[in-house]
Structures are given as structure tokens and as C-alpha cells.
N, C-alpha and C positions, 0 to 999 in steps of 0.2 A: 504491498500500500504505498501511495508516496505521501511526503507530509501535505498537511494542512488542518484546517482548523477543523475539519471533523473524523480526524486521525485520534481515538481514544485508547490506542494501544500505549503512546508515548506522549509524557509530561509536554504540554502548547504544544502538540503537534509537530513537531519537533522529530530531527531522526532520532534513532535509539541511540543513549548515550548523552544526549543534552536534557538530563534530569533536571530537577527544581535550583539543585545548589552550585552555580554559576560560580560563585565567588566566594567559598566557602573553602580553597586549597589552601595548603600549607604555607603558600605567600600571598595571601591573599588580605592577613594582615600580620606582616612582620612575623610569618614562622611561627606565633603564638595562635593556641585556640584555648577562648574565652569558655570558661564552665559558663553554665545559668547560673543567677545568686536567688535564692530565696529572698523575698519581700522583706521578711523579719529581718535579715540580717543588715538591713540599711536603717537604723534607728540615728537617733538626733545626735547630731555632733561626731558621725563616722565620719574617716578620712575618705575621699573615692576621685579615683582622675578620669577624664574620658578618655574612652579608647576608641569613639567612633569615628568617623570619616567628614564632620563636617568643618568647612576651613577655618571656621572663628573660633572654633574650641579647642582643636590639636593640642594633647596635652596637658589641658588645663587642670586641674586641684582644684578642691575645694572640698566644704563641711557640708553635711546633710542638715538640713534647719526644716524645723516643721511646716506644715502645711494648712495648721489649724488658723482661722481665721481669713482664709484667702476669699477673695470675692469672685473666685471661676471655682468648680470642683474639679478635681482629675481624677483619674483612673488609679486605683492602688499601682499601680506598675512606673507611673511618671514620680518621678524624687525629685526634690526642689532641691537646689544644690547653690551655698554661697562662695564667690570665691572670690576676691581681689575688691572687695565694696558691690559686688554684681550679684543679683539671683536669678536662677534659670532652671528650666525644668528638664530634663532628662530622661532619658528609658532606661528601667533596670537595665534592660542588656546592651547598653551602652558605656556601661557603669564598670569600675573595677575599685575595689575593695583594697586600702593600701595597707 
């Protein structure tokens, strides 16, 4: 069967070997395999480092702060981080506990 949108045997209708995890190789994150950290590990005051790929936050380290009293609600997987007098929300999969 040729690749196409109606090809149900391969992910995304592409050829065999082109799976979901195209950017999950050994070299995509500088050779590091990051484990998923549970939400309860991100307690108040924990030092974290951003390991995502956003250009404004490369290697930013900060401290987890409370989300109580914020003007908008966020999901449990979003962590509020304070770094160098700024506050940003990051997804927990993009953070590494130091």
C-alpha cells in the first residue's frame, strides 16, 4: 500500500520506520534521556532548570513558587518558576530538578 492519509498500518500514513518518536533519538537532547518527574516532586522552593528548546529560556535555572492566588487557573502539569526577578510557567516535562 502506498503512503497516504488512508494508510492505517503506519503512523501518519508515512512509510514503515517513520514512527511517532522522530525527535526522541540519543542526540536530540544532547545525548540525555530525561525521565518524567511526578508532579509531587515540584514542591515549593525546589531548584529547577529548563531543558526545553525555547530560545528565550535555554539553561534557565529558578525556584518553584506557589500558584495560589493567581488570576488564571492552570493544570497540575504546569509549574510556576521564578528566575532572576521574573516569573514564568513551564510544563513539568521541560524541567529538571537540580
